[in-house]
N, C-alpha and C positions, 0 to 999 in steps of 0.2 A: 504493500500500500504506500501511496505518497502521503506526505504530511505537510501542513502549513501551520504557522503560528497565527492565532487569531483570538482576540478577546481574552488573552492571558492563558490560553490552552494550546495544545497541539491537536489539530483536527486531522484525522486520517481519512482517506477516501480512495476510491477506485473509479477510474474513468474508462468506459467501454463503449464500443459501437459508434455508428455514424447516423446523422439525421437530426431531427428535432431534439432539443435538449429536454431530458426528463430526469429529475432528481427523485430517487427512491429512498425514503426514510423508514428505518426500522422502528419497531415498537419497544416497549419496556418489558423486561430488562434483557434485551437481546442485542444483536449487532447486524451488520449488513449482510451476513451470510443467510439470513432468512430469504433473501431474494435470489440465491444462487441458481435455483431451478427455473426461474423465469427470465433471467438475463439472456440465456441463449435464444429465447423466443422473441426477445425485444431488440437485440443489438443490431439487427439489420434495419430497424425502423427508427431507433432513437440513439442519440448520444447520451449514454446513461452515466449519471453521477451518483455514486453510492457512498455516502459518508458513514462513518461510525459517529453517532451523536456523542456529545461531550460526556466523558466518563466511561463510555462503552467501547468494546473492541479494543482497537489500538489508539483511540483518542484519550487524552488526559482530561482531568477535571480540576475544579477548584474546591477547596474544603470550606465552602460557605454556601449559603442559600442563594439561589438565582431563579428568576422567573422564566416561564415558558418563552418569553420574548428573547431571552439570551440564546436559546437554542436557535430561534429564527435568525437572530443576528449572526450567529456562527455560519449559517447557510448562506446568508447574503455576502459575508466576507469571503467564503469559499468561491462563490460565483464571481465576485470581483477579481479574485486571484486567477480564475480560469478565463476571464474576459467574456463572461456570459451575462448579458444584460437582462434577458427575458427567458423564462423557462416554464415548462409544465412541472408540477411537483405532486408526488403521490406519497402518502404516509400511512403506515400501518399502526393502528392503535394510538399509542403516544406520538408516533410519527405523524399521525393525522392531526393531533393537536398542534404540533410544530408547524405543519403545513398551513393550518388555519391562522396561526399567529403570523406566519410569513405573508399570507394573503392580506391580513389586516394591516401589517406594517409596511409592506412593499407592494401595493396593488398594481403599480405600473410594471412590475417585474414578473408577474405571473400570467401565463398563457393558458393554463388548464390545471384542474385540481382533481386529484384522486384521493378518496377516503376509503381505506381498506380496514375493515373491522374496527371502525372508529366511530366518532359521534361529534356533534356540535355543542352538546349541552355541557355546562359546567358540572362539577360534582355537587350532589345534594349534601346537606350538612353531615349526615351519617357516613357517607362515603369519604368525605373530606377528613373527618376525624379518624376513620379507619386508616387512611394513608399516613396521617401524622403518627398514629400508634405503630404502624409498621416501620416507619422511619426510626422511631425511638427504639424499637426492638432490634433493628439492624445495627444501630449505633452501640447497643449494649451487648448483643449476642452474635452479631454477624448476619450473613445473608441466608443462612440455612432455612429458617422458617418461611421466608418469602419464596424461596426456590421450591420447597416442599409443597406449599399451598398452591403454587401456580402451575406446576408441572402437568397435572392431570386436567387442569382447566383449559389449557391451550387447545387440546385436541384429544379425541378418543383413540387416535392411532398410536399404539405403543412405540413404534419406531420413531415417530415424530416427537413423542414425549421424551424419548431418550436424547434426541437431538436438542430439544428445548432445555432439558436439565443440564446437559454438557455445556451448552452455550451460556446459560445463566450463571453457571458456576465460575465463569472466567472473569467476571466483572467485580471491581472493588466495592466495598461498602459505601464509600463516598458517592459513587455513581447512583446507587440505589437511593440513598438519602436525599441527594439533590433532586433526582427525578421525581421521587414520591412527593416531595414538597412542592415542586413546580407544577405537577399535575393537580394537586389539591387546590392550588391557588390560581389555576388557569381561568381565563375569562370565558363566559358563555359566548359562543360564536353564532347563535341563531340569527341575530340581526344582520350578520355579515352576508347571509345567503342572498338577500335581495340584490346585492351589488355584483353578484357573480354572473357576468354576461359571457364568460368563456366556457369551454366544455368542462363539465363536471361528471366524473364517474364515481359511483358508489358500489363497492364490492363487499359482500358480507356473507358469512356462512350462516345457514339457517339453524345450525346446531351450536352456535356460539353461546357459551355460558358466561363469558366475561363481560361482553357488551351485547345485549339482546338485539336481534335483527330489527325489532321495532324502531330502534334509533336510526337505522338506515332508511326504513320506510318513511319515517318522519322527514328526513332530508328530501327524499323524492317528492313527498306531498307538498313541501314548501318550495321546491325548485323543480317545476315540471319538466324543464329541459334536461335535467340530470339523467344519466343512464344508470339504472340500478341493476346489478347482477346479484341474485340470491343463489349462492353456491350450495346445492343440495347435499346435505350430510356433512358439510364442512364445519369445523369449529372456528377457532380464532386465528388459524393460519391458512387462509385460502390460497395464498401464493405458493404453498407447499402441498396442500390437500387437493387443490384443483388448479394446477399451474396453467393449463391451456386456456381455460375460461378466464382466469385472471389476466393473463397476457393479452388475450383478444380484447378484453374490456379496456385495458390500459392503452391499447393502440388507438382508441378513440380520442386520446389526448394529443394526437399529432396536429 
């Protein structure tokens, strides 16, 4: 992976393919490898930019709280470094929250939006408190409890569960803590939908237990021109559970 210094961290990324620029953002607490199986299906259509978000994979982090906007600023800095003024951007789960923050902060730089297993709503109070509690537990005891809790929730596929566990175990506690707090404090993006005149793709597994598919249907209801894909039988990792349908949907962002 290549790395750049931005906002006090080292941000690692991979650049693959040719065509329209598309940034693919991973979810929590994973890294860019979740996209490995769709990259070969997309690299003839897009110039793909796959960063490891701050703290995850080969990117470093800061030992302090930071808002979701800082993740978006990291991506803007990466695009500046690559000389890319405007891009489509697709995010999985937390990566979707980063993509929404990017769309709000840099509307002139986004040409299309993909939300994969994500949502536009902010956390309700109970979910917010749960994230703070998890962050405190990670600070005290390490990442084990979060890894254990999330492994089976990602997908019913045991092979992908093994992938998810191995991937989650690579990342430091500081990344978990920072991301959990950033997600807890993220803004509600519902009002942003009305300004989205560019292509929007929403991809969601109908067996997702982490973010219900109703959240995806609500985006489609609020944004009739959005393209909604409901991946039958898929959980929270449709880019791995249904890679062909996921790639085909993302091609609408050209």
